[in-house]
N, C-alpha and C positions, 0 to 999 in steps of 0.2 A: 367425569374424574379429570383432573388439571394435570398438565405437563411438568416438566421442571421450572419452566419460566414463569409457571401462574403465583407462585407462593407470595402471599402478602397482595395481591392483585386480582381484578376483576379476572372470571373464567368465561372465553367463550369458547361453544361448542355449538355448531350449528348445523345440522342435518343437512345433505344436499338437496332433500326436495325442497327444504323451507329458502334457501338462498339460490336457488332456480328459480322460485316464483316470486321475489320481493322486485322492488322496479314500481310496477304500475306505470301513474302517470307523471313521474319525475324522470323517466326512462331517457327521454328525449336529451335533457341536461347532460352536459359534460362534467364528471365529477372530478373532484383535487385528484382522488386516486389514479384517474384516468389519464391526468396529465401527468403525473409522476411514473405510471406504468409505460407512457410514450418515451419519457426520457431514458427510462430503464432500458425499453427495447433499444431506443436506437444506439447508448452505450453496448449493450449487448452485442449489435451488430459489429460494430465497431472493432470490439475486442475479436468475436470470432475473426472476421478479415484479418485483421493484424496477425492474430496465431497461424491462422494457416499458411499466408506467406512465409514468417518465420521457418514454421516445419516444412514445409514447400520448395523451403530458397537457402541460400548459403549460408545463413548467419545460423543456421541448425547445426552447430558446431561446435566442439568443446573447445574451451580457451584453458588451456595448460596453466599449470601452477609455476612454471618456468624451473630455473636451477637452484634457488635456494630451497632447500631441505627445512619443514616444519618442523620445530620441537616435540619428542615424542609424548610429552604430557599435550598438546594443542592437539595434537591427531587423534589420540585417545578419547581425549574429550569431545572433541567434533564427531567423531564414529557413533559413540553412544548415544550424544544429546540427538545427534539426527536417525538414530535407531530407533528410541524413545519416541520421537515425532511420529513417525511413520507407524508404528505398532499400535500408536492410539490413535489415529485415525480413524482405521475401520469400528473401533469400540464407541470413538466420537459419533460416527452416522449411526449405528445403530441408538446410541442413548439419544439423541437428539432428533432423531427421524424416524427410523422403523420402532422404537420402542413405544411413541407416541401413537404413530399411524394405527399400530396393532389395536393399542388403548381405544383412540378415538374416529378413527377412521379419518383422520387428517393431519394436515402438517403444520405443526405450532409455529408461536415466533421465533423459537429456537430453531425449529428447523429450517425455516425460513432463512435464517439469519445466517446459518452454519454454510445456507449456498452463496448467499450475495456475498459474505465476507470471504468465503474462499476466490470468488470470482473478480472481489476487491483486489486481490493479489496483482491483477492486468497493471496497475498503476503503480507498483514500485520501481520500476526503472524511472520513472518519470520525474523526480528529483535532481538528476542527471540531464536531463533536456538541454538546458543551456549550456552547461561547464559541469565537466564530471567532477565532483566531489566526493561523491562515497563509494567505495568500491567493496566487493565482497571478494572473501578467500576463494580463490579458483583451484584451490586442493579438492575441493568438495564437489562432489558429481554434480556436473554443469552439462547443459546444451547451449551454451551461450545466450543471448538475449533478441524479446521480439523488438528491442526499442527500436532500433535504425527504420523498423516498420511502419511505428508512430509518426502518423502524417506530422511533418515539418519540424522532425528531430534534426538537432542541430549540434549536438556534442560528436566530433569525431571520433570515429570506430571505423572496425573492418571484420569479415569474417576470421575468427581464432581471434582476434585482440579487442577486447569490449569488458565492459563490466559485465560478469556472468551472473545470472541467476542462480541460485544452490536450490533448484527445484525440490528434491526430497525435505529439505529444510521447510522452506517459502510456503509452497501450496498450502500443504496441510497445516502447518503451521499461523497461518491466514485466517484458515477456516474455523478450527476451532479454538487453536490460542487466542485469537480476537475478541472471540466469541466467551470463552471463559474469563477474560479480563472483564468484560463489559458485565456478565451477570455477577463478577465479584464486588463489581463497582458501585451497583443496582443495587446489591445488596447494602456495602457501606450508606447509601444515600436513605434507605430503607432505616436502619439503625440511627441516623445521624435524624431524622423527622421523626421516629418515635421519640429521640431522647430531647429533641427541640422543636414540641409540635408547630410553635409560632414563628417558625424561621420561613423567610418568604423564598420561595423557589430560585431567586435570583442570589439569594445569599448560598442557596444549597448547590446550584449548577458552582458558585465560585469555589467551596468546600471541596467538590468533586474535583475541580480543575486542580487545586493544590496537590491532593492526594494522589491524584493520575501524574501530574510532575515529577513527584518524590518518588512512584513506582517507577515508572521511565527510567529514574538515575537509577534506581539499585538496579532493575532489571539490565537495561542495556552499558550504563556507565561502568558496574560494578561487575556483571555476568556474562553477558554475550559479546561485548568487545574485549574485554581482556582474555576469552576464552579462544578470539581469534576467528568467529565468524564474519565479522564485516569490519569495515575500518571509515572514517570519516577524515581523511587526509588534509581535503580544503577548509577543515574548520577555521573560523576565525579564533585564534588563538586565546587572544584577550578575552575572549566569551567562552571558554574550555576549561573544562577540568580536566585533569595530566596533559597540559599541551605541550606538544614537542613529540609525544609518543604514539603509537599505532593506535593505541585505543583512546586518544581525546575523546571526548565527549562534549560537545559545544550544548551550554544553556539551552541554546534555544530550538535544538531535538526535543528537550521536554516539553517546551513550551508548545512546539508544534504537533508533536504527536500527544503529548497529555491534551491536546483541543480537540483532535480526532477521536481518543477515548472516550473525553467526556461529552461532544456530540454524539457518540455509539450509546453512551450509557444514558442519554436525557433523552435521545430516541426511544428506548427499551423501558423507561423508567415511566415517563410521563405518557399515558394512553389512557383511552376515553375509557368507560364505563362498560365497557367490552371487551377491555384488555389488548384495543387496535391503537396503532402508533398512529400520528400523526399524517405520514405518508397513506395510510390505508382507508383514510375520511372518504364516505360515499361509497364503498364497496357493496354496502348490500343492495344499491341501488344498480347495480350492472348486471346485465341480464344477460343470458348466453349460457346459463346453466354453471352447474359446480366448478368443474375445469376450469372454464375460461373466468372463474372469479377468482379461483386460484395463482391462475398463472397471471392474471391482473395483478391482483395480492402481491406474488414474489417480485415482480417486476418493478413495482413501485417499492419494495423496500431496497431491494438492489439500487435503485437509482439513490434512495435518500443517503444509504451508506457511501455510495460512491461519490455523490454531491459533497459529505461531510469530508472524507479524504483528501479531495481532491482540495476543497477551501481551506481547511486548515493546516494541512500540510503540504501540498505539493505546489499551489500556487507562492505562497511564501518563501519556497524552498528555492525557487529561484532567484530572489533576491537575494539569498544568502550566497545561494552558488557563484553569481557574477561577483562575490565580494569576496570572495576566497582566499585567504593564507597560500603562499608556499607550501608544498607537501613535505612534511618534515621528514628527516633521514632515517628516520625508526621506517617511517612505510616505504623510502626510498629503497632500502637497501633487503626489502622482501620481496621476491618477484610475483610471490604467489597473492599481493595484493592489488598490483597494476595493470593486471591480465594481458602485457603485452602493449599497454596504449600509450605507454610514454616511458623515458628513463632508460636504463641501462637495456639494452637488447633492441631498444628504437631509436630511430633517428628523431623522434620527438620530444622535446624536453614534457617534462608534466607540468600542468597548470600554473602559473604563477600570475602574479599581479603586473609582474614587470614584461610581461609579454601579451600580445593582442590574443584574445579570444579566439581559435580558427573553427568553422563551422565544419560541417562533414561534406566532404570533397573540395573544400578549399585549399587555397596556398596555407602554408604553416611556417615558421622559422623554427629551423633544425636547431641541434643540438650545438651548431658551430656558430650559431647566429646567421645563418644565410636564409634566403626567401626561397622555400622548395613550392614550384607551383605542379599544379596536376598535370599528367601527360596532354599535352595538345595544346593547352592554356596557357596565355602571355598575360602579362600586365596588362592592364587597361593602359592604351596611350591616353594622353590628357587633349581635350579639345577646346581649341583655343575659343575667346570669347568673341563674339560677332562685334565690329566695328561699329555698328548702329542699330 
């Protein structure tokens, strides 16, 4: 029997005894799936380390919404939307993991992906790694963020004053929300290919990217942002729709997330004759039994998903973050969008191209234009040149 992800593709149902026996004389060679799995294990260890430090440290603290009262309509929409996301999460776990396991005694590709995409949520704060240009609505339930524990984190923040993650919304949203978008995208790819069977894979990927861009604009630019979930205050306004508002949508956001979604669709769509992704190649020759094979498979898929997110979104986001425009008044006057990190209620102005980019723990220019140095730190003295 096939799971929901197998429609229109080859079905892979491999008994445990068979998978444990595979390998033979090629057992010693390193397989592509093992390389992917090694990368996935390294990423997962980093995430666990960072999350443990966050939960056990001072940053595991609610970031308040501040004095600005949310409009009643915004509160209602955010509450209903979050409740729906939370309620549907166990349903998605049952549908994509429990139900296929009961039928086939294995975790299908969809089950692997829902876990991998849920863990991909770790990367969500990384777009602000160098400069804060995206913020969440801190009225939503939060416990701050793990961002400051990410190695090398640069953007200035402190406990209770940072871009907070709306956990009830984002954790399940990444898990099954992104998966559903990926499944829908692959359904479209199959329909396009059926209508135009002679279309090359490159053109098919291009069509998928265009559709992903349009879909992202509708979902983010017309739904999620106007309802007040988050804002891109540091958008380059000349490249943004609804520029100057709290819901300004940068066109490059559609290109970046559209790239991520296209990459995930390709990972899901372009499988071999056994229904396996490119990251799973060589799985049959991995010894150690069924459990080891499935762990290797999950880590490999998780690595592929993580690399797609990082390469198509978080890497280019750093460049756009360093070229951010001044925050619009429509954001500055709403305390629930700044997390207390800048503007009114803080002695630090919000990011502006007229100001140098401060680092976490560095000196900064305050609202009066004065240089404020950390306690016990002075401006470095110039060292005179040698005479010879």
